[in-house]
C-alpha distance (Angstrom), angle and dihedral (degrees) to the residues before:
residue distance angle dihedral
I1 . . .
R2 3.81 . .
N3 3.82 91.0 .
R4 3.84 90.6 43.9
D5 3.78 92.4 -117.3
L6 3.80 85.8 126.4
V7 3.80 110.6 46.9
L8 3.78 138.3 171.7
P9 3.82 123.6 -124.3
E10 3.77 121.9 -134.0
F11 3.81 90.6 -117.0
Q12 3.81 90.7 65.9
R13 3.80 116.6 96.2
E14 3.78 118.5 -115.3
Y15 3.80 128.3 -97.8
V16 3.81 102.9 -66.5
W17 3.78 104.1 160.8
T18 3.79 117.0 125.4
K19 3.79 120.8 -128.0
E20 3.80 88.9 -107.6
Q21 3.82 91.0 56.8
A22 3.80 89.8 50.1
K23 3.80 90.9 50.8
Q24 3.79 92.8 47.9
L25 3.81 90.4 52.8
L26 3.81 89.6 60.8
V27 3.80 91.3 43.4
S28 3.81 88.9 55.4
L29 3.80 93.7 45.3
I30 3.79 95.2 49.1
K31 3.81 88.0 50.4
K32 3.83 88.3 49.2
Y33 3.79 91.9 -120.4
P34 3.82 116.8 156.6
V35 3.79 111.8 -101.3
G36 3.79 99.8 -176.0
G37 3.77 132.7 -101.0
I38 3.77 137.0 -86.2
L39 3.78 130.0 -113.8
L40 3.80 119.5 -143.8
W41 3.79 135.2 -178.3
K42 3.79 114.0 -149.2
T43 3.79 110.9 -153.3
Q44 3.80 142.3 150.3
T45 3.81 91.4 -151.0
P46 3.81 104.1 54.1
P47 3.81 124.8 -177.6
E48 3.78 117.9 -115.1
L49 3.80 108.6 -54.5
K50 3.79 131.6 -145.0
N51 3.83 111.2 -98.2
V52 3.80 93.8 -13.3
G53 3.79 110.8 118.6
E54 3.77 128.9 -169.6
S55 3.80 89.2 -94.9
D56 3.80 88.3 62.5
S57 3.80 94.1 52.8
R58 3.78 116.7 121.5
L59 3.76 141.4 177.2
G60 3.80 121.0 -89.6
S61 3.76 135.3 40.0
Y62 3.76 127.8 -40.6
Q63 3.77 122.1 -148.8
I64 3.79 107.2 -138.2
I65 3.80 115.1 -151.4
L66 3.81 106.5 -130.3
D67 3.80 100.6 162.8
G68 3.82 129.5 14.7
Q69 3.79 100.3 38.5
Q70 3.83 93.7 128.7
R71 3.80 89.9 56.8
L72 3.80 94.4 41.7
T73 3.80 92.7 47.9
T74 3.81 91.4 48.8
L75 3.79 92.4 49.1
Y76 3.80 92.5 46.2
M77 3.81 91.8 54.0
L78 3.80 95.4 44.6
L79 3.80 96.0 43.8
T80 3.81 99.1 42.3
G81 3.80 104.0 23.4
D82 3.81 89.6 -130.2
I83 3.80 137.1 105.7
P84 3.83 110.5 -108.7
P85 3.83 111.6 -106.2
Y86 3.80 92.9 -114.9
Y87 3.82 88.7 67.1
R88 3.78 136.2 50.6
E89 3.80 125.3 -137.2
E90 3.81 91.9 -103.2
D91 3.82 91.3 53.8
I92 3.82 91.6 67.0
L93 3.79 106.2 83.2
Y94 3.82 96.1 173.2
D95 3.79 107.9 35.9
P96 3.84 110.4 -164.6
R97 3.80 97.0 -171.2
D98 3.81 94.0 106.4
L99 3.81 90.1 68.1
Y100 3.82 111.9 132.0
F101 3.81 132.4 -158.9
N102 3.80 125.9 -146.4
L103 3.80 112.3 -134.9
I104 3.80 93.0 -156.9
D105 3.80 102.4 54.8
G106 3.82 104.5 5.9
D107 3.81 94.0 -115.4
F108 3.82 121.5 157.9
Q109 3.81 121.0 -141.5
Y110 3.77 135.6 154.9
Y111 3.77 115.0 -108.6
Q112 3.79 114.7 -74.2
P113 3.84 112.7 -179.1
V114 3.81 96.7 -154.9
K115 3.80 93.1 48.9
M116 3.80 101.0 37.0
K117 3.81 109.6 26.5
D118 3.80 94.8 87.0
D119 3.81 97.2 28.9
P120 3.84 110.8 86.9
T121 3.81 92.1 -171.4
W122 3.82 88.2 77.8
V123 3.81 108.1 81.5
S124 3.79 128.1 173.0
V125 3.80 113.4 -102.1
I126 3.79 89.1 -126.9
G127 3.80 90.2 53.1
C128 3.80 91.2 49.2
I129 3.80 93.0 49.6
Q130 3.79 92.5 48.2
D131 3.82 93.9 43.7
T132 3.80 114.3 128.1
G133 3.79 94.0 -154.6
Q134 3.80 103.8 -75.5
I135 3.82 106.0 90.1
A136 3.81 97.3 80.9
F137 3.81 93.4 52.4
D138 3.81 94.3 42.0
V139 3.82 92.0 51.8
A140 3.81 91.9 45.0
Q141 3.82 89.6 53.8
K142 3.80 90.9 54.4
V143 3.81 95.1 45.9
H144 3.82 99.9 36.2
P145 3.79 112.6 31.2
E146 3.82 89.6 170.4
Q147 3.81 108.1 97.5
E148 3.82 96.0 -136.0
D149 3.81 95.2 52.0
L150 3.80 92.5 39.6
F151 3.81 96.3 69.3
I152 3.82 93.6 43.3
A153 3.81 90.2 51.9
A154 3.81 92.7 44.4
Q155 3.80 90.0 53.7
R156 3.81 91.9 50.4
Y157 3.81 92.3 47.6
T158 3.80 90.6 48.1
V159 3.81 91.9 54.4
N160 3.81 91.5 52.3
L161 3.80 91.1 46.1
Q162 3.79 91.0 51.3
N163 3.81 90.1 50.6
L164 3.80 89.3 54.1
K165 3.80 93.8 45.4
G166 3.80 88.2 49.1
I167 3.80 88.7 79.4
L168 3.82 86.9 73.6
N169 3.79 88.3 69.1
I170 3.80 96.2 51.6
D171 3.80 115.4 109.0
L172 3.78 115.8 -148.9
P173 3.82 111.2 -141.7
E174 3.79 108.1 -104.1
Q175 3.78 131.6 -155.4
V176 3.79 121.2 -172.9
I177 3.80 129.2 -157.7
P178 3.84 106.6 -141.1
P179 3.84 121.6 -107.4
E180 3.81 93.5 -111.5
A181 3.82 90.9 67.8
T182 3.80 115.2 109.0
L183 3.80 124.4 -131.7
D184 3.81 90.5 -103.4
Q185 3.81 90.9 51.8
A186 3.81 91.6 48.3
I187 3.81 90.8 50.6
D188 3.81 89.4 47.4
V189 3.82 89.5 55.8
F190 3.81 89.5 46.3
D191 3.82 89.1 51.0
R192 3.82 93.3 49.2
V193 3.80 93.4 47.5
N194 3.79 95.4 48.5
S195 3.80 98.3 38.5
L196 3.81 89.7 61.6
G197 3.80 90.6 68.8
T198 3.79 135.8 37.1
R199 3.78 98.7 -111.7
L200 3.82 95.0 103.8
T201 3.79 126.8 46.2
E202 3.80 121.0 -134.4
A203 3.80 87.9 -108.1
E204 3.80 90.9 55.1
L205 3.80 91.6 48.5
A206 3.80 90.5 48.3
L207 3.81 90.4 49.4
T208 3.80 88.9 52.0
H209 3.80 89.7 59.9
V210 3.80 92.3 45.0
T211 3.81 91.4 50.1
G212 3.80 90.1 50.7
K213 3.84 86.7 66.3
W214 3.83 98.1 29.7
P215 3.84 107.5 33.3
Q216 3.83 96.3 -166.5
A217 3.82 94.4 50.2
R218 3.81 96.3 99.8
R219 3.80 93.3 50.8
V220 3.83 91.5 45.0
């Protein structure tokens, strides 16, 4: 996503997940529950893309995200701390980046100043993911100044941190529409995939087809 190998077409809806949905994705991943796969279309002639202008065009194939962008966008924000390049800050209505992780029991909660300000065992998910190996010991020192308890606590915190970081090693099942598919065929696959569930309304599916012909339609 950072290198724009995975991109988002204009006909895709925006990021609409709630903060609770984002949290539950991490709950599922840390429990090693299946969270579904992603559907991509590999093409050298992509449709109009979100926040990718002609000046950003490059040689080679793009992989268009057709299904799974809510999950991918959530993971990108929580693992990197950044907004994915196919969105702008104002496009994210429900920003999940203030999600915190409890080193004692592995609980996830969004930041609450009264509850978390003076409790070092609550660490931001982004901070945990980007930890270089020092957080568990630093927190244990603050909570357990006694040397004997310190190492026991640090070990327990490290195990929970490793469980969280284990989501980095999870591979989401991936299906790819071949490069010879046309835009209409790719949208047809998108339609079939999404019409099987209740995630998109008929109006949203209709707008997808309109945007395939008129790229700015969704924004207008």
